[in-house]
C-alpha positions as CSV (number, residue, x, y, z in Angstrom):
1,M,-2.4,31.1,-16.5
2,E,-3.0,29.3,-13.2
3,Y,-6.0,31.5,-12.5
4,Q,-7.4,30.6,-15.9
5,N,-6.8,26.9,-15.3
6,N,-8.6,27.1,-12.0
7,L,-11.5,28.9,-13.6
8,N,-11.8,26.3,-16.3
9,E,-11.8,23.5,-13.7
10,L,-14.6,25.2,-11.8
11,Q,-16.6,25.5,-15.0
12,I,-16.0,21.9,-15.9
13,E,-17.0,20.8,-12.4
14,K,-20.2,22.8,-12.6
15,K,-21.1,21.3,-16.0
16,L,-20.3,17.8,-14.8
17,A,-22.6,18.3,-11.8
18,E,-25.5,19.2,-14.1
19,L,-25.2,15.9,-16.1
20,P,-27.4,12.9,-15.4
21,H,-25.6,10.4,-13.2
22,A,-25.5,7.7,-15.9
23,Q,-24.0,10.0,-18.5
24,S,-21.4,11.2,-15.9
25,D,-20.4,7.6,-15.3
26,R,-19.8,7.2,-19.1
27,L,-17.8,10.4,-19.3
28,A,-15.7,9.2,-16.3
29,F,-15.0,6.0,-18.2
30,I,-13.8,7.9,-21.2
31,D,-11.6,10.1,-19.0
32,F,-10.3,7.0,-17.2
33,S,-9.5,5.1,-20.4
34,L,-7.7,8.0,-22.0
35,Q,-5.6,8.6,-18.9
36,F,-4.6,5.0,-18.0
37,F,-4.8,3.2,-21.4
38,G,-4.2,6.1,-23.8
39,H,-7.2,5.4,-26.1
40,I,-10.9,4.5,-26.3
41,A,-13.4,3.6,-29.0
42,R,-17.1,4.0,-29.2
43,T,-17.4,0.2,-29.1
44,D,-15.7,0.2,-25.7
45,L,-18.3,2.5,-24.4
46,I,-21.2,0.5,-25.9
47,Q,-19.8,-2.8,-24.6
48,R,-19.3,-1.4,-21.1
49,F,-22.6,0.4,-20.7
50,K,-24.8,-1.4,-23.2
51,T,-25.8,1.8,-24.9
52,G,-26.5,2.5,-28.5
53,L,-24.2,4.0,-31.2
54,A,-26.1,7.3,-31.1
55,A,-25.8,7.6,-27.3
56,S,-22.1,6.9,-27.4
57,T,-21.6,9.5,-30.1
58,R,-23.4,12.1,-27.9
59,D,-21.2,11.1,-24.9
60,F,-18.0,11.7,-26.9
61,S,-19.4,15.0,-28.2
62,T,-20.1,16.1,-24.6
63,Y,-16.7,15.1,-23.4
64,K,-15.1,17.0,-26.3
65,E,-17.1,20.1,-25.4
66,L,-15.7,19.9,-21.8
67,A,-12.1,19.0,-22.8
68,P,-11.6,19.6,-26.5
69,H,-7.8,19.2,-26.2
70,N,-7.8,15.9,-24.3
71,L,-8.5,13.6,-27.3
72,I,-8.1,13.2,-31.0
73,L,-9.9,10.8,-33.3
74,R,-7.7,8.6,-35.4
75,H,-9.7,7.3,-38.3
76,Q,-7.2,4.4,-39.0
77,T,-8.1,2.8,-35.7
78,K,-11.5,4.3,-35.2
79,S,-10.5,5.2,-31.7
80,Y,-10.0,8.4,-29.7
81,H,-6.5,8.8,-28.5
82,R,-5.0,10.8,-25.6
83,T,-3.2,14.0,-26.5
84,D,0.1,15.2,-25.0
85,V,-1.8,18.1,-23.3
86,F,-4.4,15.8,-21.7
87,Q,-5.7,17.0,-18.3
88,P,-8.2,14.7,-16.5
89,I,-11.6,16.2,-15.8
90,Y,-12.3,13.6,-13.1
91,K,-10.2,13.0,-10.0
92,H,-9.1,9.3,-9.9
93,D,-7.7,8.3,-6.5
94,P,-4.4,6.4,-7.0
95,E,-5.0,3.8,-4.3
96,V,-8.5,3.0,-5.6
97,I,-7.2,2.8,-9.1
98,L,-4.4,0.5,-8.2
99,T,-6.5,-1.7,-6.0
100,S,-9.1,-2.0,-8.7
101,L,-6.6,-2.8,-11.4
102,S,-4.9,-5.4,-9.2
103,R,-8.3,-7.1,-8.5
104,G,-9.2,-7.4,-12.2
105,F,-11.4,-4.3,-12.6
106,G,-9.2,-2.7,-15.2
107,N,-12.2,-1.1,-16.9
108,G,-13.5,0.3,-13.6
109,I,-14.0,3.9,-12.6
110,S,-12.1,5.4,-9.7
111,T,-14.6,6.6,-7.1
112,G,-13.9,7.8,-3.6
113,V,-14.7,5.4,-0.8
114,Q,-16.9,6.7,2.0
115,P,-15.0,6.0,5.2
116,S,-16.9,4.1,7.9
117,E,-17.1,5.4,11.5
118,Q,-16.9,1.8,12.8
119,C,-14.4,0.1,10.5
120,F,-10.8,1.4,10.0
121,D,-7.9,0.5,7.8
122,A,-4.3,1.0,8.7
123,V,-2.7,4.4,8.0
124,R,-1.0,4.5,4.7
125,L,2.1,6.7,4.5
126,I,3.1,6.0,0.9
127,H,0.8,7.3,-1.9
128,P,1.7,6.9,-5.6
129,N,1.4,9.8,-8.0
130,V,-1.6,9.5,-10.4
131,A,0.2,10.9,-13.4
132,I,3.2,8.6,-13.0
133,I,0.9,5.5,-12.6
134,A,-1.2,6.6,-15.6
135,S,2.0,6.9,-17.8
136,I,3.2,3.5,-16.7
137,M,-0.2,1.9,-17.2
138,R,-0.4,3.3,-20.8
139,A,3.1,1.9,-21.5
140,I,2.1,-1.5,-20.2
141,H,-1.3,-1.5,-22.0
142,N,0.3,-0.4,-25.3
143,K,3.5,-2.5,-25.0
144,Q,5.9,0.4,-25.0
145,G,9.1,1.3,-23.3
146,V,9.6,4.4,-21.2
147,K,12.4,6.9,-20.6
148,C,12.3,7.9,-17.0
149,G,14.0,9.6,-14.1
150,Y,14.4,7.3,-11.1
151,V,15.8,7.9,-7.6
152,S,17.4,5.0,-5.8
153,V,18.8,4.8,-2.3
154,S,22.2,3.7,-3.5
155,S,22.8,5.8,-6.6
156,G,20.5,8.8,-6.4
157,E,18.6,10.0,-9.5
158,T,19.5,8.5,-12.8
159,E,17.8,8.3,-16.2
160,R,16.8,4.9,-17.3
161,A,15.0,3.1,-20.2
162,L,12.5,0.6,-19.0
163,V,10.0,-1.8,-20.5
164,P,7.3,-2.2,-17.8
165,H,4.9,-5.2,-17.8
166,S,3.2,-5.2,-14.4
167,I,2.5,-3.1,-11.3
168,I,2.6,-5.0,-8.0
169,N,1.6,-4.3,-4.5
170,N,4.2,-6.0,-2.2
171,G,2.1,-5.3,0.9
172,H,4.0,-2.2,1.7
173,R,4.1,-0.2,-1.5
174,W,3.5,-0.4,-5.2
175,H,6.3,-1.7,-7.4
176,V,6.7,-1.6,-11.2
177,R,8.1,-4.8,-12.7
178,A,10.1,-3.9,-15.8
179,Y,13.0,-4.8,-18.0
180,D,15.9,-2.4,-17.3
181,R,17.9,-1.7,-20.4
182,K,20.8,-0.3,-18.2
183,S,21.4,-3.6,-16.4
184,N,19.8,-5.8,-19.1
185,R,17.6,-7.7,-16.7
186,F,14.1,-7.6,-15.2
187,R,13.9,-5.7,-11.9
188,D,11.5,-4.1,-9.5
189,F,11.1,-0.3,-9.3
190,V,9.3,1.6,-6.5
191,S,6.4,3.6,-8.1
192,T,6.9,6.7,-5.9
193,R,10.5,7.1,-6.9
194,F,9.9,8.1,-10.5
195,T,10.5,11.8,-11.3
196,F,9.2,11.7,-14.9
197,I,7.9,9.2,-17.5
198,D,8.2,9.7,-21.3
199,L,6.9,7.0,-23.6
200,I,9.4,5.6,-26.1
201,Q,7.9,5.1,-29.6
202,G,8.4,1.9,-31.4
203,A,8.1,-1.8,-30.6
204,V,10.0,-3.3,-27.7
205,H,12.4,-6.2,-28.2
206,V,11.1,-9.7,-27.8
207,H,13.4,-10.5,-24.8
208,E,12.1,-7.4,-22.9
209,A,8.5,-8.8,-22.7
210,S,7.0,-10.5,-19.7
211,P,7.2,-14.1,-21.1
212,Y,11.0,-13.8,-20.9
213,D,10.9,-12.6,-17.2
214,Q,11.8,-16.0,-15.7
215,Q,11.1,-14.9,-12.1
216,W,7.7,-13.6,-13.1
217,Q,6.8,-16.8,-15.0
218,Q,8.2,-19.1,-12.3
219,I,5.4,-20.2,-9.9
220,V,6.6,-21.4,-6.5
221,N,4.7,-23.2,-3.7
222,I,5.2,-21.6,-0.2
223,V,4.3,-23.8,2.8
224,I,3.8,-21.7,6.0
225,V,3.4,-23.1,9.5
226,P,3.1,-21.6,13.0
227,H,6.5,-20.7,14.4
228,P,7.7,-23.8,16.4
229,T,8.5,-21.7,19.5
230,I,4.9,-20.6,19.9
231,K,3.2,-22.9,22.4
232,Q,-0.4,-22.0,21.6
233,S,-0.1,-22.6,17.8
234,K,-3.8,-23.1,17.3
235,A,-4.3,-19.3,17.6
236,I,-1.9,-18.8,14.6
237,E,-3.6,-21.6,12.7
238,M,-6.9,-19.9,13.1
239,D,-5.5,-16.5,12.1
240,Y,-4.4,-17.9,8.7
241,N,-7.2,-20.5,8.2
242,M,-4.6,-23.3,8.1
243,T,-5.5,-26.9,7.3
244,D,-3.6,-29.6,9.3
245,G,-1.4,-26.9,10.8
246,M,-0.2,-25.5,7.5
247,L,-1.0,-23.0,4.7
248,S,0.1,-23.6,1.1
249,I,0.3,-20.6,-1.2
250,Q,1.3,-20.5,-4.9
251,L,3.1,-17.3,-5.8
252,R,5.2,-15.8,-8.6
253,A,8.9,-16.1,-7.6
254,A,9.3,-12.4,-8.3
255,V,6.9,-11.5,-5.4
256,A,7.5,-14.4,-3.0
257,A,10.2,-12.7,-1.0
258,Y,8.0,-9.7,-0.5
259,V,5.2,-11.8,0.9
260,L,7.5,-13.7,3.2
261,R,8.8,-10.3,4.5
262,Q,5.4,-8.7,4.8
263,W,4.1,-11.6,6.9
264,Q,7.4,-12.0,8.8
265,V,7.9,-15.6,7.9
266,D,11.0,-17.1,9.6
267,C,13.1,-18.5,6.7
268,S,16.2,-19.5,8.7
269,V,17.3,-23.1,8.7
270,E,17.2,-23.4,12.5
271,Q,14.1,-21.2,12.7
272,T,16.0,-18.9,15.1
273,Q,14.1,-15.7,14.5
274,N,12.3,-14.2,17.5
275,H,8.8,-15.6,17.6
276,H,7.5,-12.2,19.0
277,R,8.5,-10.8,15.6
278,C,7.9,-13.9,13.5
279,Q,4.8,-15.9,14.3
280,L,5.2,-17.9,11.1
281,A,7.9,-20.2,9.7
282,L,8.6,-21.6,6.2
283,A,8.3,-25.4,6.2
284,N,9.7,-26.1,2.7
285,L,13.1,-24.3,2.8
286,D,14.2,-25.8,-0.5
287,V,11.9,-23.4,-2.3
288,L,14.3,-20.6,-1.4
289,Q,16.7,-21.8,-4.1
290,L,14.1,-20.7,-6.8
291,I,13.8,-17.1,-5.6
292,D,16.3,-14.6,-6.7
293,N,15.7,-11.8,-4.1
294,I,15.2,-14.1,-1.2
295,S,17.6,-12.0,1.0
296,L,14.6,-9.8,1.6
297,A,12.9,-12.5,3.7
298,P,13.6,-12.8,7.5
299,G,16.5,-15.1,8.3
300,A,17.1,-16.1,4.6
301,G,20.1,-13.8,4.0
């Protein structure tokens, strides 16, 4: 079976390589939409690529020839839907996908980034699983709950029922913001710690949706200044493009503590954190009262 699958992959790759570049882009969009959103209509293809109805019909026919078991047409919605045996025919890099989604290119196609020999990014040790991210994205897109396996540092692997509404990069790793039916509250879950994801059919309860996530809806204003123990504070002001010696940022309360930790902002009352570790300090300490998980921030615990 594995040999047969590898053979099929090679055949598909060969056929894809023979397609015109423009058509390959359209097929990649079909593949992407099925994997991450769970469905796609011909009108989506037409709107995205400004093609005609006949051309979009040919694209779906070509995709079905390559992967006949990946999609099924539902006449009620006039859309093609992802099947349970779906296997992507394009490789979508998880970091590119998540970065694109977070920057508002949710309809984009994942393409590899050609590395530069002169410009380098930091080494990333944590890489999310594409299949897990795709399942979560479909649940979010279609407003569904999920049954999942999740491994935590404190309790090991447990089975949970979640209603995810957002995926967040906290500067270190990707989190899923979701309503947890076990604890009956909204929480953050690390995307790499899911062992499986199964969609739960049926509508979610009203109180499980993002409008009822108070920490997500609460916008807080964070005012950051150079750490007072740094003598040459102008260097820090230049690093962060500060105005009048301060930087004001509006954040969701649910992500504020992650930002403060990522940038090592001293949140202690007496600003006692070592300035070699914390080059920034929080000027408006009263905002900490609005943030539930503020113990994550330096000096705030």
